[in-house]
N, C-alpha and C positions, 0 to 999 in steps of 0.2 A: 480298256482305259477307264479310269475312275472319274474322269472329268470330260466335259464335252466342249465343242467349239462355241456353243451357245453361252455356256458359263463364262468362257474366256472373253467372248464378245461383250457380254454384259459387264464384266469387270473392267474392260478397257473403256467402255462408255462411262462407267462410274468414275474413272480416272481422267475423263475429259477428252478422250479420243473417239472420234466417230469412225467406225469400221466401214470400209468400202468393200465392194465385191472383189476388187483386185488384191485385197489382203488375205484372201482365203488360203492361197498356197503358203504364204509366209507364216500364217497362224498355224496351219497344219504342220509345217516343218518345225516350228518352235515347240509345238505340243509333243511331237515325236522326240525331239532332242531332249526336252525336259524329262519325258517319261523314261527314256533310256538312261539319262543321268541318274535319276532316282533309283532305278532298278540296279544299275551298276554300283552306285555308291552304297546302297543298302544290301546288296547281294540277295535280291528277291526277284521273283518272276513277274509280279504284277504290282502296280502302285496301290497301296492300301487306301481304304476310304478315309482314314485319319490324316492322310497327306493331300487330300483333294484341294483344299484351299491354298496350301503351300505351293502345290503344283501349278495352280491357276495363276498365282502371283508371279511365280518363276517364269511362266510362259509370257506373261505381260512384260516382265522386265527384259527378257530376251527379245521380244518383239520390238519394244521401244529402243533397245540398244541397236538393233539392226536397222530400224527406221532412221534413227539419228545418224548412223554411220553412212547409210547408202541413199536415203531419200528424206533428208531433213525438211524439205519444203512441204512434205505431206503431213507433217506434224502441226497442223493448224491448231491454234489455241495455246501453243507453247511458244513464247517469245524468247528467242536465243540472242537477240541483238540488243538487249537492254542493259549494256554494260556501262553506260554513261549515267552518272548521278545528276550532274548539272553542268551547264555551259554558260559562261559569262562572256559577253562580247567586248566590253571595254577592257583593254589590256589582256585580252584573251586568256581566260582561265577555264580549264576543263578538269572536272573531277570525275574520276571513275568510281564505279560502285564496287570496288574491290578492297576497300579499307577494312579496318577491324570491325567485326560485328555485322558486316553486310555481305551479302552474297548475291550473285546474279541469278536470274531465272534459269540460266543454263546449268549453273552449279547445283541449284536445287533440284532440277530435273535429273542430273547425273546422280545425285544422292538418292532420289526416289528409285531410279533404275537399279542402283547397287543394292538398295534395301530389298527390292522385289526379288532380285536374283539370289543374293547371298544371305538374306535375313532369316532363312529357315534351316540353316545347317544343324542347329540343335534339335529341331524336329526330325530331321532325317536321321540323326544319330540314334534317336529312340527306336527306330525301326531297323537299324543295322543288324545284320546277321554275320556270324563268323564265317569266313571263307576257308574251306579246307583244301 
């Protein structure tokens, strides 16, 4: 494997997530999943050194997607409940942060995850080999 769990852990920490000891299995699973995806997509037997950073980001994206789906409470530091922009009590007026030009922290997180997972397709294509 061209990348290590330490590199993935450091990348997750740079993105604002503190890795706990209970995350080891999930990280290893995501690493193996991404490695197999790259090898199958490119029709190669090992992940090349040139795709190490792409693989690390893809692992982080897969990890965040799984965490959000199955254990969102463990994503401390990421506020998914901030969909309200303002509340007025007299005549009760509630404004949601979903209008034009605004996005919720959850939609920004989802965009980050999508970018981490799918943002490297052109890099993968550069290493793709013809399948016979």
